[in-house]
C-alpha positions as CSV (number, residue, x, y, z in Angstrom):
1,X,0.0,0.0,-0.1
2,X,1.3,3.5,-0.9
3,X,1.7,5.6,2.1
4,X,-0.5,8.8,2.4
5,X,2.4,10.4,4.4
6,X,6.1,10.0,3.8
7,X,7.4,12.9,5.8
8,X,6.5,14.2,9.3
9,X,7.9,17.3,10.8
10,X,8.0,18.4,14.4
11,X,8.1,22.1,15.7
12,X,10.5,22.4,18.6
13,X,9.6,25.1,21.2
14,X,6.5,24.0,23.3
15,X,5.9,21.0,21.0
16,X,8.9,19.0,22.0
17,X,10.1,20.9,24.9
18,X,9.0,23.8,27.2
19,X,9.8,27.3,26.1
20,X,7.1,29.9,26.7
21,X,7.1,29.3,30.4
22,X,10.6,30.5,30.5
23,X,9.6,33.7,28.8
24,X,6.7,34.1,31.3
25,X,9.1,33.7,34.2
26,X,11.3,36.3,32.6
27,X,8.4,38.7,32.1
28,X,7.5,38.4,35.8
29,X,10.9,39.3,36.8
30,X,10.9,42.2,34.2
31,X,7.6,43.5,35.8
32,X,9.3,43.5,39.2
33,X,12.2,45.5,37.9
34,X,9.9,48.2,36.5
35,X,7.0,48.0,39.1
36,X,7.8,51.7,40.3
37,X,7.1,53.1,36.9
38,X,3.9,51.4,35.6
39,X,1.5,48.7,36.4
40,X,1.9,45.1,35.1
41,X,-0.8,45.1,32.4
42,X,0.4,48.4,30.8
43,X,4.1,47.2,30.8
44,X,3.1,43.8,29.2
45,X,1.1,45.6,26.6
46,X,4.1,47.8,25.9
47,X,6.4,44.9,25.6
48,X,4.2,43.0,23.3
49,X,3.9,45.9,21.0
50,X,7.8,46.3,21.0
51,X,8.1,42.6,20.2
52,X,5.7,42.9,17.3
53,X,7.5,45.9,16.0
54,X,10.9,44.3,16.3
55,X,10.1,40.9,14.8
56,X,11.1,42.1,11.4
57,X,14.4,43.4,12.7
58,X,15.5,40.8,15.2
59,X,13.5,37.8,14.3
60,X,12.1,35.2,16.9
61,X,14.0,34.1,20.0
62,X,15.6,35.3,23.2
63,X,17.9,37.9,21.8
64,X,15.1,39.8,20.1
65,X,13.0,39.5,23.3
66,X,15.8,40.8,25.4
67,X,16.2,43.9,23.2
68,X,12.5,44.4,23.2
69,X,12.5,44.4,27.1
70,X,15.4,47.0,27.1
71,X,13.5,49.2,24.6
72,X,10.4,49.0,26.7
73,X,12.3,49.7,29.9
74,X,13.6,52.9,28.3
75,X,10.1,53.7,26.9
76,X,8.1,53.5,30.1
77,X,10.6,55.3,32.2
78,X,11.0,58.1,29.7
79,X,14.7,57.3,29.4
80,X,15.3,57.3,33.2
81,X,15.8,53.5,33.5
82,X,18.9,52.9,35.6
83,X,21.9,51.2,34.1
84,X,21.6,48.6,36.9
85,X,18.2,47.5,35.7
86,X,19.4,47.4,32.1
87,X,22.2,45.1,33.3
88,X,19.5,42.9,35.2
89,X,17.5,42.7,32.0
90,X,20.6,41.6,29.9
91,X,21.4,39.1,32.6
92,X,17.8,37.7,32.5
93,X,18.2,37.1,28.8
94,X,21.5,35.3,29.1
95,X,19.9,33.1,31.8
96,X,17.2,32.2,29.4
97,X,19.9,31.1,26.9
98,X,21.5,29.0,29.7
99,X,18.2,27.3,30.8
100,X,18.1,23.6,30.7
101,X,16.0,21.8,28.2
102,X,12.9,20.1,29.7
103,X,11.2,17.7,27.3
104,X,7.3,17.7,27.2
105,X,5.5,14.5,28.1
106,X,5.4,11.8,25.3
107,X,7.9,13.9,23.1
108,X,10.6,11.4,23.0
109,X,8.2,8.5,22.5
110,X,6.4,10.2,19.6
111,X,9.7,11.0,17.9
112,X,11.3,7.5,18.5
113,X,8.1,5.8,17.1
114,X,7.4,7.9,14.1
115,X,11.1,7.9,12.9
116,X,10.8,4.1,12.4
117,X,8.1,4.5,9.8
118,X,8.5,8.0,8.1
119,X,11.2,10.5,7.4
120,X,11.0,13.0,10.1
121,X,12.2,16.6,10.2
122,X,12.6,19.4,12.8
123,X,11.2,22.8,11.6
124,X,11.5,25.6,14.1
125,X,11.8,29.5,14.3
126,X,14.3,31.3,16.5
127,X,17.8,32.1,17.1
128,X,20.2,29.7,15.3
129,X,22.6,29.1,18.2
130,X,20.0,28.7,20.9
131,X,17.8,26.5,18.8
132,X,21.0,24.3,18.1
133,X,21.9,24.3,21.7
134,X,18.4,23.1,22.7
135,X,18.3,20.4,20.2
136,X,21.7,19.1,21.3
137,X,20.6,19.1,24.9
138,X,17.3,17.4,24.1
139,X,19.0,14.2,23.1
140,X,16.6,13.9,20.1
141,X,19.0,15.3,17.3
142,X,19.9,11.9,16.0
143,X,16.4,11.0,15.1
144,X,15.8,13.7,12.6
145,X,16.6,13.3,8.9
146,X,16.9,17.0,8.5
147,X,16.8,20.1,10.7
148,X,15.6,23.5,9.4
149,X,15.8,26.7,11.6
150,X,13.9,29.3,9.8
151,X,13.2,33.1,10.3
152,X,9.4,32.6,9.7
153,X,6.9,29.9,8.8
154,X,4.8,30.4,5.7
155,X,3.4,28.3,2.9
156,X,6.3,28.9,0.7
157,X,8.8,27.8,3.5
158,X,6.9,24.6,4.0
159,X,6.7,24.0,0.3
160,X,10.4,24.4,-0.1
161,X,11.4,22.3,2.9
162,X,9.0,19.4,2.1
163,X,10.2,19.3,-1.6
164,X,13.9,19.3,-0.5
165,X,13.6,16.7,2.2
166,X,10.4,14.8,1.3
167,X,7.8,14.2,-1.4
168,X,6.1,17.5,-1.3
169,X,3.7,18.9,1.1
170,X,0.9,16.9,-0.1
171,X,2.6,13.9,1.4
172,X,3.8,15.8,4.5
173,X,2.6,16.6,7.9
174,X,3.6,19.3,10.3
175,X,2.8,19.0,14.0
176,X,3.2,22.0,16.5
177,X,1.7,24.0,19.2
178,X,1.2,27.2,17.1
179,X,-2.1,27.4,15.0
180,X,-0.7,30.4,13.2
181,X,2.8,29.1,12.4
182,X,2.6,25.3,12.4
183,X,-0.8,24.3,11.2
184,X,-2.4,27.1,9.0
185,X,0.5,27.7,6.7
186,X,1.1,23.9,6.2
187,X,-2.5,23.3,5.3
188,X,-2.3,26.3,2.9
189,X,0.7,24.6,1.3
190,X,-1.3,21.5,0.7
191,X,-0.1,19.5,3.6
192,X,-1.5,18.1,6.8
193,X,-1.4,20.2,10.1
194,X,-1.7,18.8,13.6
195,X,-2.3,21.2,16.5
196,X,-1.1,20.1,19.9
197,X,-1.8,23.1,22.4
198,X,0.8,23.7,25.1
199,X,-1.2,25.7,27.5
200,X,1.1,28.8,27.5
201,X,0.5,30.5,24.2
202,X,2.3,33.6,23.0
203,X,-0.3,36.3,22.0
204,X,1.3,36.8,18.6
205,X,1.0,33.1,17.7
206,X,-2.8,32.9,18.3
207,X,-5.2,32.2,15.5
208,X,-8.5,30.5,14.8
209,X,-8.4,26.8,13.7
210,X,-9.5,26.0,10.1
211,X,-13.1,25.2,9.5
212,X,-13.9,21.7,8.3
213,X,-10.6,21.0,6.6
214,X,-9.9,17.4,6.0
215,X,-6.2,17.9,6.6
216,X,-6.5,19.3,10.1
217,X,-6.2,17.3,13.3
218,X,-5.7,18.2,16.9
219,X,-4.5,16.3,19.9
220,X,-4.4,17.2,23.6
221,X,-0.7,16.0,23.7
222,X,1.8,13.9,21.8
223,X,0.7,10.6,23.6
224,X,-1.4,9.4,20.6
225,X,0.5,11.0,17.9
226,X,1.8,7.8,16.5
227,X,-1.8,6.4,16.4
228,X,-3.0,9.6,14.6
229,X,-0.4,9.1,11.9
230,X,-1.6,5.5,11.5
231,X,-5.2,6.5,11.4
232,X,-4.4,9.0,8.6
233,X,-2.4,6.4,6.6
234,X,-5.5,3.9,6.9
235,X,-8.1,6.6,6.0
């Protein structure tokens, strides 16, 4: 029987290992540092706006986030932020880059099982060095046939990657925790998209699920991912 799917791709952050909760812990520390200048809600709103503005300049990841925190600190204090606070923000960013990798439940099992029957890829956004570090520490690197660290995820990116490393998006599947980045553009490219929510969702990655698309699936976690792949193959 000819397989429906030949290539399966995983997102990394908050799909295979925890990531957003590290950002949220840093945001809480950031709020403490600036508490005398503004309230928490206003600060987070200003920070989110800075992140959104800066994505085109710095991309995704810790470095861009750290620069956005510094910019926001200068903004909310009208330039009066102490150099000590700037130094603490920079150290918080470095601490994020040193944070150990903590795999999500069922992540290793899902990767180990699916790699026995399909080509598997890792497709992730973010800073190159940081993502390479996390992949190395995860212990999952040897399972992947290819790793792509990209500046953004859109239909053309998926088309190019699955053409290079697979048999095209029509025989490919992408699984991840972001509806906006992992699911919708993959489906738009002609592939399958599987949504596995993490619980901590970045505001800029939120999107509505597709309506009645036969190539969309969702799971509460990766515990039944291999079974889902089998069900698609047998459908």
